[in-house]
Chimera marker file (.cmm) of the C-alpha trace (Angstrom):
<marker_set name="trace">
<marker id="1" x="-69.461" y="36.399" z="139.550" r="1" g="1" b="0" radius="0.5"/>
<marker id="2" x="-65.721" y="36.026" z="139.860" r="1" g="1" b="0" radius="0.5"/>
<marker id="3" x="-63.426" y="35.599" z="136.991" r="1" g="1" b="0" radius="0.5"/>
<marker id="4" x="-60.626" y="33.113" z="137.274" r="1" g="1" b="0" radius="0.5"/>
<marker id="5" x="-57.538" y="34.378" z="135.467" r="1" g="1" b="0" radius="0.5"/>
<marker id="6" x="-54.189" y="32.702" z="135.240" r="1" g="1" b="0" radius="0.5"/>
<marker id="7" x="-51.262" y="34.758" z="136.275" r="1" g="1" b="0" radius="0.5"/>
<marker id="8" x="-48.986" y="35.791" z="133.417" r="1" g="1" b="0" radius="0.5"/>
<marker id="9" x="-45.985" y="34.311" z="135.107" r="1" g="1" b="0" radius="0.5"/>
<marker id="10" x="-47.266" y="30.774" z="134.586" r="1" g="1" b="0" radius="0.5"/>
<marker id="11" x="-47.785" y="31.447" z="130.848" r="1" g="1" b="0" radius="0.5"/>
<marker id="12" x="-44.271" y="32.831" z="130.518" r="1" g="1" b="0" radius="0.5"/>
<marker id="13" x="-42.938" y="29.881" z="132.458" r="1" g="1" b="0" radius="0.5"/>
<marker id="14" x="-44.559" y="27.392" z="130.047" r="1" g="1" b="0" radius="0.5"/>
<marker id="15" x="-43.314" y="29.284" z="126.992" r="1" g="1" b="0" radius="0.5"/>
<marker id="16" x="-39.846" y="29.585" z="128.514" r="1" g="1" b="0" radius="0.5"/>
<marker id="17" x="-39.756" y="25.865" z="129.267" r="1" g="1" b="0" radius="0.5"/>
<marker id="18" x="-40.740" y="25.118" z="125.664" r="1" g="1" b="0" radius="0.5"/>
<marker id="19" x="-38.009" y="27.392" z="124.319" r="1" g="1" b="0" radius="0.5"/>
<marker id="20" x="-35.460" y="25.796" z="126.621" r="1" g="1" b="0" radius="0.5"/>
<marker id="21" x="-36.528" y="22.279" z="125.590" r="1" g="1" b="0" radius="0.5"/>
<marker id="22" x="-36.346" y="23.202" z="121.918" r="1" g="1" b="0" radius="0.5"/>
<marker id="23" x="-32.915" y="24.754" z="122.354" r="1" g="1" b="0" radius="0.5"/>
<marker id="24" x="-31.635" y="21.701" z="124.211" r="1" g="1" b="0" radius="0.5"/>
<marker id="25" x="-33.018" y="19.343" z="121.597" r="1" g="1" b="0" radius="0.5"/>
<marker id="26" x="-32.116" y="21.239" z="118.421" r="1" g="1" b="0" radius="0.5"/>
<marker id="27" x="-28.920" y="23.014" z="119.401" r="1" g="1" b="0" radius="0.5"/>
<marker id="28" x="-26.635" y="20.079" z="118.574" r="1" g="1" b="0" radius="0.5"/>
<marker id="29" x="-27.867" y="19.447" z="115.039" r="1" g="1" b="0" radius="0.5"/>
<marker id="30" x="-28.038" y="23.173" z="114.256" r="1" g="1" b="0" radius="0.5"/>
<marker id="31" x="-24.489" y="23.729" z="115.479" r="1" g="1" b="0" radius="0.5"/>
<marker id="32" x="-23.324" y="20.705" z="113.479" r="1" g="1" b="0" radius="0.5"/>
<marker id="33" x="-24.914" y="22.068" z="110.304" r="1" g="1" b="0" radius="0.5"/>
<marker id="34" x="-23.452" y="25.521" z="110.876" r="1" g="1" b="0" radius="0.5"/>
<marker id="35" x="-20.035" y="24.024" z="111.596" r="1" g="1" b="0" radius="0.5"/>
<marker id="36" x="-20.042" y="21.854" z="108.484" r="1" g="1" b="0" radius="0.5"/>
<marker id="37" x="-21.044" y="24.808" z="106.322" r="1" g="1" b="0" radius="0.5"/>
<marker id="38" x="-18.251" y="26.843" z="107.883" r="1" g="1" b="0" radius="0.5"/>
<marker id="39" x="-15.709" y="24.060" z="107.354" r="1" g="1" b="0" radius="0.5"/>
<marker id="40" x="-16.796" y="23.624" z="103.737" r="1" g="1" b="0" radius="0.5"/>
<marker id="41" x="-16.478" y="27.360" z="103.203" r="1" g="1" b="0" radius="0.5"/>
<marker id="42" x="-13.000" y="27.347" z="104.667" r="1" g="1" b="0" radius="0.5"/>
<marker id="43" x="-11.896" y="24.459" z="102.455" r="1" g="1" b="0" radius="0.5"/>
<marker id="44" x="-13.532" y="26.079" z="99.458" r="1" g="1" b="0" radius="0.5"/>
<marker id="45" x="-11.664" y="29.314" z="100.051" r="1" g="1" b="0" radius="0.5"/>
<marker id="46" x="-8.376" y="27.446" z="99.724" r="1" g="1" b="0" radius="0.5"/>
<marker id="47" x="-9.200" y="24.717" z="97.205" r="1" g="1" b="0" radius="0.5"/>
<marker id="48" x="-11.631" y="26.276" z="94.739" r="1" g="1" b="0" radius="0.5"/>
<marker id="49" x="-9.207" y="28.851" z="93.261" r="1" g="1" b="0" radius="0.5"/>
<marker id="50" x="-6.666" y="26.089" z="92.668" r="1" g="1" b="0" radius="0.5"/>
<marker id="51" x="-9.297" y="23.803" z="91.177" r="1" g="1" b="0" radius="0.5"/>
<marker id="52" x="-10.587" y="26.652" z="89.039" r="1" g="1" b="0" radius="0.5"/>
<marker id="53" x="-7.144" y="27.182" z="87.523" r="1" g="1" b="0" radius="0.5"/>
<marker id="54" x="-6.830" y="23.456" z="86.774" r="1" g="1" b="0" radius="0.5"/>
<marker id="55" x="-10.334" y="23.341" z="85.262" r="1" g="1" b="0" radius="0.5"/>
<marker id="56" x="-9.666" y="26.359" z="83.025" r="1" g="1" b="0" radius="0.5"/>
<marker id="57" x="-6.372" y="24.884" z="81.810" r="1" g="1" b="0" radius="0.5"/>
<marker id="58" x="-8.050" y="21.534" z="81.107" r="1" g="1" b="0" radius="0.5"/>
<marker id="59" x="-10.816" y="23.299" z="79.174" r="1" g="1" b="0" radius="0.5"/>
<marker id="60" x="-8.279" y="25.174" z="77.049" r="1" g="1" b="0" radius="0.5"/>
<marker id="61" x="-6.346" y="21.978" z="76.257" r="1" g="1" b="0" radius="0.5"/>
<marker id="62" x="-9.504" y="20.056" z="75.334" r="1" g="1" b="0" radius="0.5"/>
<marker id="63" x="-10.694" y="22.916" z="73.112" r="1" g="1" b="0" radius="0.5"/>
<marker id="64" x="-7.364" y="23.077" z="71.284" r="1" g="1" b="0" radius="0.5"/>
<marker id="65" x="-7.326" y="19.313" z="70.733" r="1" g="1" b="0" radius="0.5"/>
<marker id="66" x="-10.904" y="19.259" z="69.434" r="1" g="1" b="0" radius="0.5"/>
<marker id="67" x="-10.278" y="22.166" z="67.057" r="1" g="1" b="0" radius="0.5"/>
<marker id="68" x="-7.149" y="20.506" z="65.664" r="1" g="1" b="0" radius="0.5"/>
<marker id="69" x="-8.956" y="17.200" z="65.206" r="1" g="1" b="0" radius="0.5"/>
<marker id="70" x="-11.901" y="18.908" z="63.482" r="1" g="1" b="0" radius="0.5"/>
<marker id="71" x="-9.619" y="20.852" z="61.117" r="1" g="1" b="0" radius="0.5"/>
<marker id="72" x="-7.642" y="17.717" z="60.285" r="1" g="1" b="0" radius="0.5"/>
<marker id="73" x="-10.801" y="15.845" z="59.307" r="1" g="1" b="0" radius="0.5"/>
<marker id="74" x="-12.239" y="18.773" z="57.346" r="1" g="1" b="0" radius="0.5"/>
<marker id="75" x="-9.096" y="19.352" z="55.254" r="1" g="1" b="0" radius="0.5"/>
<marker id="76" x="-8.339" y="15.739" z="54.388" r="1" g="1" b="0" radius="0.5"/>
<marker id="77" x="-8.694" y="14.930" z="50.679" r="1" g="1" b="0" radius="0.5"/>
<marker id="78" x="-8.570" y="11.505" z="49.073" r="1" g="1" b="0" radius="0.5"/>
<marker id="79" x="-5.201" y="10.643" z="47.467" r="1" g="1" b="0" radius="0.5"/>
<marker id="80" x="-6.697" y="9.569" z="44.137" r="1" g="1" b="0" radius="0.5"/>
<marker id="81" x="-10.043" y="10.222" z="42.539" r="1" g="1" b="0" radius="0.5"/>
<marker id="82" x="-12.350" y="7.291" z="43.064" r="1" g="1" b="0" radius="0.5"/>
<marker id="83" x="-15.144" y="5.988" z="40.930" r="1" g="1" b="0" radius="0.5"/>
<marker id="84" x="-18.585" y="6.075" z="42.423" r="1" g="1" b="0" radius="0.5"/>
<marker id="85" x="-20.826" y="3.154" z="41.553" r="1" g="1" b="0" radius="0.5"/>
<marker id="86" x="-24.450" y="4.081" z="41.218" r="1" g="1" b="0" radius="0.5"/>
<marker id="87" x="-26.689" y="1.184" z="42.072" r="1" g="1" b="0" radius="0.5"/>
<marker id="88" x="-30.365" y="1.100" z="41.265" r="1" g="1" b="0" radius="0.5"/>
<marker id="89" x="-32.697" y="1.472" z="44.209" r="1" g="1" b="0" radius="0.5"/>
<marker id="90" x="-34.615" y="-1.686" z="43.235" r="1" g="1" b="0" radius="0.5"/>
<marker id="91" x="-33.697" y="-4.856" z="41.424" r="1" g="1" b="0" radius="0.5"/>
<marker id="92" x="-35.613" y="-5.930" z="38.331" r="1" g="1" b="0" radius="0.5"/>
<marker id="93" x="-37.440" y="-8.610" z="40.302" r="1" g="1" b="0" radius="0.5"/>
<marker id="94" x="-38.566" y="-6.082" z="42.898" r="1" g="1" b="0" radius="0.5"/>
<marker id="95" x="-39.664" y="-3.678" z="40.188" r="1" g="1" b="0" radius="0.5"/>
<marker id="96" x="-41.626" y="-6.412" z="38.437" r="1" g="1" b="0" radius="0.5"/>
<marker id="97" x="-43.347" y="-7.512" z="41.612" r="1" g="1" b="0" radius="0.5"/>
<marker id="98" x="-44.328" y="-3.919" z="42.367" r="1" g="1" b="0" radius="0.5"/>
<marker id="99" x="-45.708" y="-3.312" z="38.897" r="1" g="1" b="0" radius="0.5"/>
<marker id="100" x="-47.659" y="-6.558" z="38.901" r="1" g="1" b="0" radius="0.5"/>
<marker id="101" x="-45.831" y="-8.144" z="35.994" r="1" g="1" b="0" radius="0.5"/>
<marker id="102" x="-44.704" y="-11.714" z="36.330" r="1" g="1" b="0" radius="0.5"/>
<marker id="103" x="-40.947" y="-11.972" z="36.735" r="1" g="1" b="0" radius="0.5"/>
<marker id="104" x="-40.831" y="-15.518" z="35.296" r="1" g="1" b="0" radius="0.5"/>
<marker id="105" x="-42.358" y="-14.367" z="31.965" r="1" g="1" b="0" radius="0.5"/>
<marker id="106" x="-39.076" y="-12.740" z="30.972" r="1" g="1" b="0" radius="0.5"/>
<link id1="1" id2="2" r="1" g="1" b="0" radius="0.2"/>
<link id1="2" id2="3" r="1" g="1" b="0" radius="0.2"/>
<link id1="3" id2="4" r="1" g="1" b="0" radius="0.2"/>
<link id1="4" id2="5" r="1" g="1" b="0" radius="0.2"/>
<link id1="5" id2="6" r="1" g="1" b="0" radius="0.2"/>
<link id1="6" id2="7" r="1" g="1" b="0" radius="0.2"/>
<link id1="7" id2="8" r="1" g="1" b="0" radius="0.2"/>
<link id1="8" id2="9" r="1" g="1" b="0" radius="0.2"/>
<link id1="9" id2="10" r="1" g="1" b="0" radius="0.2"/>
<link id1="10" id2="11" r="1" g="1" b="0" radius="0.2"/>
<link id1="11" id2="12" r="1" g="1" b="0" radius="0.2"/>
<link id1="12" id2="13" r="1" g="1" b="0" radius="0.2"/>
<link id1="13" id2="14" r="1" g="1" b="0" radius="0.2"/>
<link id1="14" id2="15" r="1" g="1" b="0" radius="0.2"/>
<link id1="15" id2="16" r="1" g="1" b="0" radius="0.2"/>
<link id1="16" id2="17" r="1" g="1" b="0" radius="0.2"/>
<link id1="17" id2="18" r="1" g="1" b="0" radius="0.2"/>
<link id1="18" id2="19" r="1" g="1" b="0" radius="0.2"/>
<link id1="19" id2="20" r="1" g="1" b="0" radius="0.2"/>
<link id1="20" id2="21" r="1" g="1" b="0" radius="0.2"/>
<link id1="21" id2="22" r="1" g="1" b="0" radius="0.2"/>
<link id1="22" id2="23" r="1" g="1" b="0" radius="0.2"/>
<link id1="23" id2="24" r="1" g="1" b="0" radius="0.2"/>
<link id1="24" id2="25" r="1" g="1" b="0" radius="0.2"/>
<link id1="25" id2="26" r="1" g="1" b="0" radius="0.2"/>
<link id1="26" id2="27" r="1" g="1" b="0" radius="0.2"/>
<link id1="27" id2="28" r="1" g="1" b="0" radius="0.2"/>
<link id1="28" id2="29" r="1" g="1" b="0" radius="0.2"/>
<link id1="29" id2="30" r="1" g="1" b="0" radius="0.2"/>
<link id1="30" id2="31" r="1" g="1" b="0" radius="0.2"/>
<link id1="31" id2="32" r="1" g="1" b="0" radius="0.2"/>
<link id1="32" id2="33" r="1" g="1" b="0" radius="0.2"/>
<link id1="33" id2="34" r="1" g="1" b="0" radius="0.2"/>
<link id1="34" id2="35" r="1" g="1" b="0" radius="0.2"/>
<link id1="35" id2="36" r="1" g="1" b="0" radius="0.2"/>
<link id1="36" id2="37" r="1" g="1" b="0" radius="0.2"/>
<link id1="37" id2="38" r="1" g="1" b="0" radius="0.2"/>
<link id1="38" id2="39" r="1" g="1" b="0" radius="0.2"/>
<link id1="39" id2="40" r="1" g="1" b="0" radius="0.2"/>
<link id1="40" id2="41" r="1" g="1" b="0" radius="0.2"/>
<link id1="41" id2="42" r="1" g="1" b="0" radius="0.2"/>
<link id1="42" id2="43" r="1" g="1" b="0" radius="0.2"/>
<link id1="43" id2="44" r="1" g="1" b="0" radius="0.2"/>
<link id1="44" id2="45" r="1" g="1" b="0" radius="0.2"/>
<link id1="45" id2="46" r="1" g="1" b="0" radius="0.2"/>
<link id1="46" id2="47" r="1" g="1" b="0" radius="0.2"/>
<link id1="47" id2="48" r="1" g="1" b="0" radius="0.2"/>
<link id1="48" id2="49" r="1" g="1" b="0" radius="0.2"/>
<link id1="49" id2="50" r="1" g="1" b="0" radius="0.2"/>
<link id1="50" id2="51" r="1" g="1" b="0" radius="0.2"/>
<link id1="51" id2="52" r="1" g="1" b="0" radius="0.2"/>
<link id1="52" id2="53" r="1" g="1" b="0" radius="0.2"/>
<link id1="53" id2="54" r="1" g="1" b="0" radius="0.2"/>
<link id1="54" id2="55" r="1" g="1" b="0" radius="0.2"/>
<link id1="55" id2="56" r="1" g="1" b="0" radius="0.2"/>
<link id1="56" id2="57" r="1" g="1" b="0" radius="0.2"/>
<link id1="57" id2="58" r="1" g="1" b="0" radius="0.2"/>
<link id1="58" id2="59" r="1" g="1" b="0" radius="0.2"/>
<link id1="59" id2="60" r="1" g="1" b="0" radius="0.2"/>
<link id1="60" id2="61" r="1" g="1" b="0" radius="0.2"/>
<link id1="61" id2="62" r="1" g="1" b="0" radius="0.2"/>
<link id1="62" id2="63" r="1" g="1" b="0" radius="0.2"/>
<link id1="63" id2="64" r="1" g="1" b="0" radius="0.2"/>
<link id1="64" id2="65" r="1" g="1" b="0" radius="0.2"/>
<link id1="65" id2="66" r="1" g="1" b="0" radius="0.2"/>
<link id1="66" id2="67" r="1" g="1" b="0" radius="0.2"/>
<link id1="67" id2="68" r="1" g="1" b="0" radius="0.2"/>
<link id1="68" id2="69" r="1" g="1" b="0" radius="0.2"/>
<link id1="69" id2="70" r="1" g="1" b="0" radius="0.2"/>
<link id1="70" id2="71" r="1" g="1" b="0" radius="0.2"/>
<link id1="71" id2="72" r="1" g="1" b="0" radius="0.2"/>
<link id1="72" id2="73" r="1" g="1" b="0" radius="0.2"/>
<link id1="73" id2="74" r="1" g="1" b="0" radius="0.2"/>
<link id1="74" id2="75" r="1" g="1" b="0" radius="0.2"/>
<link id1="75" id2="76" r="1" g="1" b="0" radius="0.2"/>
<link id1="76" id2="77" r="1" g="1" b="0" radius="0.2"/>
<link id1="77" id2="78" r="1" g="1" b="0" radius="0.2"/>
<link id1="78" id2="79" r="1" g="1" b="0" radius="0.2"/>
<link id1="79" id2="80" r="1" g="1" b="0" radius="0.2"/>
<link id1="80" id2="81" r="1" g="1" b="0" radius="0.2"/>
<link id1="81" id2="82" r="1" g="1" b="0" radius="0.2"/>
<link id1="82" id2="83" r="1" g="1" b="0" radius="0.2"/>
<link id1="83" id2="84" r="1" g="1" b="0" radius="0.2"/>
<link id1="84" id2="85" r="1" g="1" b="0" radius="0.2"/>
<link id1="85" id2="86" r="1" g="1" b="0" radius="0.2"/>
<link id1="86" id2="87" r="1" g="1" b="0" radius="0.2"/>
<link id1="87" id2="88" r="1" g="1" b="0" radius="0.2"/>
<link id1="88" id2="89" r="1" g="1" b="0" radius="0.2"/>
<link id1="89" id2="90" r="1" g="1" b="0" radius="0.2"/>
<link id1="90" id2="91" r="1" g="1" b="0" radius="0.2"/>
<link id1="91" id2="92" r="1" g="1" b="0" radius="0.2"/>
<link id1="92" id2="93" r="1" g="1" b="0" radius="0.2"/>
<link id1="93" id2="94" r="1" g="1" b="0" radius="0.2"/>
<link id1="94" id2="95" r="1" g="1" b="0" radius="0.2"/>
<link id1="95" id2="96" r="1" g="1" b="0" radius="0.2"/>
<link id1="96" id2="97" r="1" g="1" b="0" radius="0.2"/>
<link id1="97" id2="98" r="1" g="1" b="0" radius="0.2"/>
<link id1="98" id2="99" r="1" g="1" b="0" radius="0.2"/>
<link id1="99" id2="100" r="1" g="1" b="0" radius="0.2"/>
<link id1="100" id2="101" r="1" g="1" b="0" radius="0.2"/>
<link id1="101" id2="102" r="1" g="1" b="0" radius="0.2"/>
<link id1="102" id2="103" r="1" g="1" b="0" radius="0.2"/>
<link id1="103" id2="104" r="1" g="1" b="0" radius="0.2"/>
<link id1="104" id2="105" r="1" g="1" b="0" radius="0.2"/>
<link id1="105" id2="106" r="1" g="1" b="0" radius="0.2"/>
</marker_set>
């Protein structure tokens, strides 16, 4: 009984061809992704510190304006004392209809 075995070189050749095909197919998109990440990092290294300074200054200005506006509203008093009218929660007709009494009997 003879055993038929494939030589290892043919297996390596198939695997090597697959690796080469994958590299040829995927190399362009992978290099594009790596390049765009690198370009974004380069731009970020120059722009982000400048943008960070602008954002911090804008945050400080907005905080100061909001605090001033809040204090101005909290400390404002009316010029003259005003009378407060107290109105009943229900009219007499509503009260009569709720109690069951006839409003026309009055």
